[in-house]
N, C-alpha and C positions, 0 to 999 in steps of 0.2 A: 629569510624565513627560518633557516636553521638556527640563527642566533635567537630568534624569538622563542623557538621551541626549547632551546637550552635554558633561557632565562625564565621560562614558565615552570621549570622544575619537572620532576618525575610524573606528575599528574597530566602533563601534556601528552604523554604516551597513550593512555586510555582515551583521551579526547581525540587524538589523531586517529585512533582505531575506530572510534564511533563515527567520525566524519567520513572515513572511507566506507564503512558499512552503509551509512545513510546514502551516500552517492551511488554505491553499487545497487542497493535495493531500489532506489528511485529509478535508475536507468533500466533495471530489469522489469519493473512494473510498467514503466512507460512503453517499453518494447512489447510486452505482453498485451497491454491494453490497445495499443495502436495496431498490432499485428492481427488482433481478433476483431477489429472494427469493421462492420459491414453495414450495408443499407438494408436494415431489417424490413422496411416497408416494401421494397422491391422483392425481397426474398419471400415475404409473406404472401404477396400478391401472386407470385409465380407458383408457390406451393398450393394456394387455394385453387387456382385455375387447373393445375394438374390433378388435384384430388377430385374436383368437381367433374372432370372428364374421365375419372376412373383410372388415371395414370399414376398409380401408387408408386411403382418402381421409379418412374421419372422424378416424382416428388422427392423420394428418398435420395436419389442421386444428386439432386439440387442441394439438399441440406448437408449431404456428406462432403460436397465440394466447399461449402461455406465454412467459416470458422466463428467461434464465439459462443456465448451462452444461449442466445436465441436459436442458433442453428442446432445446438445440442438438444434443446427442448423440443424443437420441431422433429428432429430425428427420432427421439424417444416416443413422441406422440404417434408418429406414423408407424413406427415399429409395433406399437401396441394398438394399432387401429382396429384390430379384430376383437379387442377386449371390451368390457363394459366401461362406462364413463368413470366409475369409481376406481377401477384398476388403472385406467389411464392417468387419473388425477394423482394417485399414489406414486406411480412411476415418475411422473413429472416433478413431484415434490422431492423425490430422491435425487433425480438428475439436477434439479434446481439447487439443492443444498450443495452438491458437489461443485457446481459452477460458481456459486457464491463463494465457496471456500477458495477456489482457484483465483477468483478476482481479488479477494481480500488478503491473500497470502502476502506476507511482507509488511502489511500496514501496521500490524502489531509491533513489529520490530522498530519501525519509524516512530511510533508513539512512545515506545520505551526509550528511545534515544532522546526524544523531546523532553522526557521526564528526568533522565539520568544526567545528561550533559550539563545542565545548570547546577545540579547538585555536586558534580565533580568540580565544576568551576568554583562553587562556594567552598568546597573542601580545600581547594587550592588557595582561596583567600585566607582561610583559617591558618593553614600551614605557613603561608607567607607572613602573616602577622606574627605568628609564633616565632618564626625565624628572626623577624625584626626585633622582637622583644628580647630574644636571646642575645642578639648583638648589643642591644642597649645594656643588658645586664652584664655582659662580659667586658664592655669597654667604658661603662659608666658615662654614657652621653653620646649624642649624635656627632659632636665635633671630633670625637676620638677616631671614628672610622665611618664616615658617611658612605663610602663605597660599599662596605659590607652591609650597612643598613638598607641601601637601595636594592640589594639583591632580594631581600624578603618582600619589599614593597612591589618590585617588578613581578615577582612570582604571584603575589596576590592579585594584581591588576590584570596580568596576562591571562591567567587561568579563568578568572571571572569573565573576561571579554571572550575568550575562546569558547567557553561553555554556552554563552548567549549567542555567539556567531553560529554555532552549530544548531542550537535548539530552535532559534527563530525561523530560519529557512525550512528546517525539518518540519516544524509545525504547519507552515504554509503549504508545503508539499503534501503533508498528510491530509489536510483538509481538501486540497485540490483532488488528490487521488480518490479520497473517500467519496467526494461528490460525483466523480466519474463512475465509480462503482455503483453508487446508489441509483444513478440514472439508468445504468444497464440492468440493475435488478428490477426496477420498475418496468422497464421495457420487456424484460424477460417474463415477468408475471403477466403483463398485458397480453403478450403473444401466447403464453400458455393457456390463458382463458379462451382466446380466439380459436386456437387449434383444437382445444378440447371440445368446444361447442360445435366446431365444424365436423369433427369426427363423429360426435354424438348424433348430429343431424343426418350424416350419411348413413349411420347405422339404423336410425329410425326410418330413413327413406327406403332402405333395403328391406 
């Protein structure tokens, strides 16, 4: 591995850094998303029962123990339960934006790596070809020093391959994580509407 890094030339250093960042961000995002995964259906049912029985404090304790965007939305809605529907909706929009930001944090970095890694690989291709032509110019032919010529060719091929090896998995991971986030956003929006209507109906009933 070290031999490949050396043959790839100096541009292998930023590529190595990008690969480390991509792995680190991916692991952090997976840890966050799985740590905040809950059964929103069960939580919503429990909260509905508690609120319908007038047990507001118990409902708040339920959502405080839970984690994730849906729990945060429910907690905000319950806390604003004595306000009018418009105030509740505005508060939920604020909390929702914060939760979406938390879920999408790091995805921009992965998307940037997807774009930059192949470009660095392409730059390595160019510098490798330039080095090969310099060898040809200095020795007036391949037969004079084939080993020196192979150095530039190796740099060109290795950096190109490294850029693609980093970018392709990073792109797949970005799409996968984005789909997970979008599913949670849709779930969060659906539960926000449910809790808003529930609180409004309780207010009307009172």
